[in-house]
C-alpha atoms as one frame of an Amber mdcrd trajectory, in Angstrom:
protein
   4.125  11.618 -10.237   0.545  11.780  -9.502  -1.072  12.054  -5.913  -2.263
   8.320  -4.735  -5.969  10.099  -4.045  -7.006  11.351  -7.399  -7.991   9.205
 -11.073  -5.683   9.375 -14.059  -5.919   7.629 -17.256  -3.637   4.831 -17.693
  -1.353   4.115 -15.361   1.579   2.985 -17.580   2.462   6.003 -19.279   5.391
   3.432 -21.902   3.008   3.555 -25.228   5.631   0.925 -26.919   3.881  -1.414
 -24.113   0.797  -0.054 -23.008  -1.673  -1.862 -20.823  -2.743  -5.055 -22.988
   0.108  -6.420 -22.661   1.390  -5.285 -19.317  -2.306  -7.610 -18.988  -1.215
 -10.717 -21.311   1.878 -10.779 -19.493   0.143 -10.705 -15.883  -1.563 -14.083
 -16.662   0.189 -16.734 -15.898   0.965 -15.371 -12.810  -2.354 -15.051 -11.970
  -2.796 -18.686 -12.062  -0.211 -18.798  -9.381  -1.818 -16.704  -6.637  -5.168
 -18.460  -7.670  -3.104 -21.550  -6.546  -2.026 -20.004  -3.325  -5.369 -18.354
  -2.421  -5.946 -21.380   0.991  -9.842 -20.479   0.594 -10.966 -23.412  -2.002
 -15.412 -22.608  -2.252 -15.582 -18.866  -3.402 -19.259 -19.389  -4.443 -20.986
 -17.269  -1.446 -17.519 -14.788  -1.020 -17.679 -11.186  -2.541 -14.132 -10.363
  -4.456 -12.499  -7.608  -4.444  -9.212  -6.912  -7.106  -7.322  -3.763  -5.096
  -5.870  -2.151  -8.345  -7.775  -4.181 -11.032  -6.270  -2.545 -14.136  -8.497
  -3.817 -17.032 -10.138  -6.525 -15.240  -8.471  -9.594 -16.267  -7.434 -11.275
 -13.017 -11.471 -11.416 -11.766 -12.360 -12.781 -15.367 -10.085 -15.425 -15.443
 -10.440 -16.333 -11.437 -14.180 -16.592 -11.713 -13.588 -19.266 -14.183 -11.107
 -21.083 -11.826 -12.878 -20.546  -8.547 -16.462 -18.869  -9.010 -17.549 -16.506
  -6.594 -21.132 -14.892  -5.850 -19.473 -10.741  -6.888 -17.391  -9.102  -7.688
 -15.660  -6.073  -7.912 -12.760  -4.251 -10.002 -11.491  -0.657  -8.526  -8.431
   1.306  -9.782  -7.254   4.997  -9.829  -6.709   4.703 -14.395  -9.904   5.412
 -15.427  -9.581   4.299 -19.065  -8.714   1.096 -17.504 -11.657   0.724 -15.896
 -13.939   1.413 -18.641 -12.303  -1.138 -20.673 -12.405  -3.783 -17.531 -16.030
  -2.969 -17.899 -16.389  -3.042 -21.870 -14.850  -7.150 -21.090 -17.360  -8.136
 -17.964 -19.715  -9.630 -19.199 -22.885 -11.076 -17.821 -20.403 -12.110 -15.462
 -21.504 -10.873 -11.516 -18.351  -8.066 -11.877 -19.104  -4.195 -11.034 -15.296
  -2.114 -12.222 -15.135   1.627  -9.615 -12.534   4.022 -10.562 -11.750   5.587
  -7.290  -9.859   7.118  -4.980 -11.835   5.750  -1.765 -12.315   2.570  -1.682
 -13.155   2.836   1.792 -16.468   3.767   0.697 -17.310  -0.162   0.397 -17.583
  -0.470   4.403 -17.998  -3.937   5.512 -19.215  -5.342   1.781 -15.857  -8.060
   1.132 -14.665 -11.772   2.292 -12.056 -11.652   0.201  -9.530  -9.305  -1.368
  -6.515  -9.711  -3.534  -3.975  -7.226  -4.469  -0.781  -7.729  -7.477   2.352
  -5.817  -7.619   0.214  -2.899  -5.583   1.320  -2.317  -2.855   5.411  -1.454
  -3.804   2.744   1.594  -5.558   1.678   3.181  -2.671   3.825   5.622  -0.186
   1.578   5.583   2.555   1.267   1.754   3.272  -0.888   3.063   6.769  -3.800
   4.385   4.891  -3.395   0.836   2.327  -4.262  -1.007   5.643  -7.199   0.947
   7.003  -8.633   0.689   3.864  -8.187  -3.087   3.231  -9.673  -2.827   6.380
 -13.072  -0.793   6.237 -13.722  -2.493   3.037 -13.434  -6.244   4.412 -15.820
  -8.477   6.508 -14.847  -9.124  10.300 -12.990 -12.319   9.477 -11.861 -11.389
   5.512  -8.273 -11.942   3.895  -6.148 -10.069   1.890  -3.893 -11.571  -0.025
  -1.275  -9.265  -1.566   1.776  -9.656  -3.657   4.681  -7.842  -3.635   8.507
  -8.196  -4.806  11.519  -7.075  -1.245  14.476  -5.539  -3.760  16.325  -4.165
  -1.623  18.774  -6.137  -1.227  18.579  -6.977  -5.107  21.605  -5.279  -7.150
  18.807  -3.905  -9.762  16.324  -2.070  -6.884  17.889   1.358  -8.332  17.439
   0.455 -11.975  14.395  -0.693 -11.108  13.294   2.283  -9.150  14.191   4.565
 -11.990  12.515   2.122 -15.107   8.814   2.467 -12.774   9.815   6.220 -11.820
  10.572   6.838 -15.460   7.294   4.762 -17.586   4.424   5.745 -14.592   2.501
   7.828 -12.972   2.863   6.250  -9.659   6.511   6.200  -7.844   8.166   2.767
  -6.940   8.133   2.378  -3.289  10.638  -0.120  -1.203   9.078  -1.136   2.018
  11.169  -3.578   4.000   8.742  -6.676   4.439   8.704  -6.428   7.900   6.909
  -2.521   7.677   4.928  -4.252   5.673   3.715  -6.608   8.174   3.632  -4.488
  10.999   1.319  -2.003   8.853  -0.998  -4.329   8.684  -0.096  -6.125  12.391
  -1.112  -2.591  14.133  -4.837  -2.577  12.243  -5.342  -6.226  13.098  -4.700
  -8.382  10.712  -2.452 -11.554  11.150  -0.348 -11.951   9.421   0.488 -14.458
   7.059   3.827 -14.936   4.127   5.400 -17.186   1.774   7.724 -17.096  -0.832
   5.918 -16.511  -4.913   8.301 -19.161  -6.828   7.514 -19.123 -10.627   6.446
 -22.540 -12.141   8.893 -22.793 -15.359  10.231 -21.094 -17.935  11.093 -16.795
 -17.084  10.398 -14.518 -20.204  13.295 -12.609 -20.890  13.056 -11.805 -23.936
  11.820  -8.019 -23.231  14.320  -5.418 -23.871  13.778  -3.653 -21.203  12.449
  -5.153 -17.750  14.201  -2.980 -14.750  16.984  -5.165 -14.015  20.574  -4.461
 -15.226  20.888  -8.345 -15.880  19.247 -11.525 -16.126  20.356 -13.157 -12.701
  18.687 -10.294 -11.135  16.337 -11.147 -12.484  15.951 -14.394 -11.888  16.677
 -13.549  -8.256  13.387 -11.024  -8.119  11.399 -13.832  -9.787  12.785 -17.219
  -6.966  13.989 -15.134  -4.100  12.314 -11.770  -3.532   8.799 -12.638  -5.013
   6.321 -13.110  -1.526   2.545 -13.548  -1.214   0.994 -11.689   2.443  -2.164
 -13.227   3.870  -3.851 -10.778   6.165  -7.017 -12.044   8.563  -9.045  -9.529
   9.584  -9.868 -10.056  14.012 -13.511 -11.753  14.205 -15.209  -9.150  15.570
């Protein structure tokens, strides 16, 4: 495992799958998240993708809801290099950094997907997001709460075997309380997948199909953190 404040090459170490396969598998989830973003007109907004990996989400979001400027940050240097090579002439910047708070008071909207469970020090994360957002800024974060899922231990072991960053089973209450302590208004709703669930992968961290479906239909959430106006 590596520290959360250190850069590395790529976070996913399962060479049989690779970063690109991971990105491809998230496209439908990106659309579901976009559908849940309440802000309809992003044309004057600067958008942050926290934990952007190869940068695909911002490109996807721009096609659906064009924004003024976008930045993706990640600890994985090779993934950021791929993201930068694919941005074309879109108004995007990709940065590998453990110190995103350097971009203070810059973003109107921030998004992270399947990132919070990889962050051990959630209090510091909430503080960093607060530094980056403008007053009244909004942070959307997806999270799957598997604390009462029978596959929790197996899922944790699977992530830790394939990732450079360890899995953390935060509770919904802890996440909410942590961001509220930083001055955020905290909102939440369940995420429900649209269409069929792909269960053809040989290994996805779940012991049974029923556990996979429970994670998708009962345990998946999206938080909406709104920073108070000054």
